[in-house]
N, C-alpha and C positions, 0 to 999 in steps of 0.2 A: 476466367474466374467464376467458379461455381456459385450458386446462390448462397450456399452455407459459408464459404469464404467470403462473400460480400457482406453477410450478416455480421460475422465474426470482426471483420475490419470496421463495420460501423459501430459495433459494441466496443472495440477496444479505442477507438477514437473518442467516444463518449465518456469513457472511463478516465483517459488522459485528460481532457478538457475539465470534467468533475475535480481531479485531483489539482490541477492548475488553480481553478477557481477557489477550492478550500483552502490551499495553502497561501494563496495571495491575499485571503481574507482573514489569516491568522489563525486558522483552525487546522487540527491534524487530520491527515488523511489515512482510512485504514486499509491496509494491503492484506487481502486474505490469500493463503497459500495452501495448495493440497498438501505440501511436504509437512505442515504442521498440524498438530491436534486441532481437532473441530473447535476447542474452547480457546484456543490461541490465535494471534495475529501479529502483524507489525502495525506500529502507528509512525507514520512519517510527520515529522514536525516542521514549521516554517523555518526553522532555524537550521534545517537539515538533518537534524539528528533523527534516527529511526529506532525504535524500540521493540523489543518482542514483549507482548503482553497478553495477560491472561484474563478473559471475558468472564465476569460473574455477574450474576443478576440479570438474566436476560440480556446482556452486552449493554446494560446501562453503565456498569462501573469496569474500570480496568485495573489491574494490579501490573505493575511493571516487573517481569523477570530480569530482563537485562537490557543495556543499551549496546546496540552493535557497534563494532569497530568501524574505522573509516573504510577498511578494506571489505567487511562483509556488506556496509551500505552500498558501496560501489558495485559489488557482485549483484547485490539484490536489484539495483537500478538496472543494470545490465540486462539480467534475466527479464524484467518488465519492460524494458525498452523506456525507462523513465530517465529524464536528465535532472541533474540538481539545479534548484533555483537559486 
């Protein structure tokens, strides 16, 4: 394993740990995706819902664009190797 792969693995594990910590504490977790415009992201909530949101006011406020379907949630979790709590 190269040094870059090691750093990437450590970073991925840190993100997964932070995600679990936030969701277990009842707070949403922000999922950024390069596939979305810069002012959009996903918010995953402790109840399992994932919403596509628009960031406004320097990421202090969110406007919900739509709630993902169960199939879309599953696909997103698979893409990022996240399991549902």
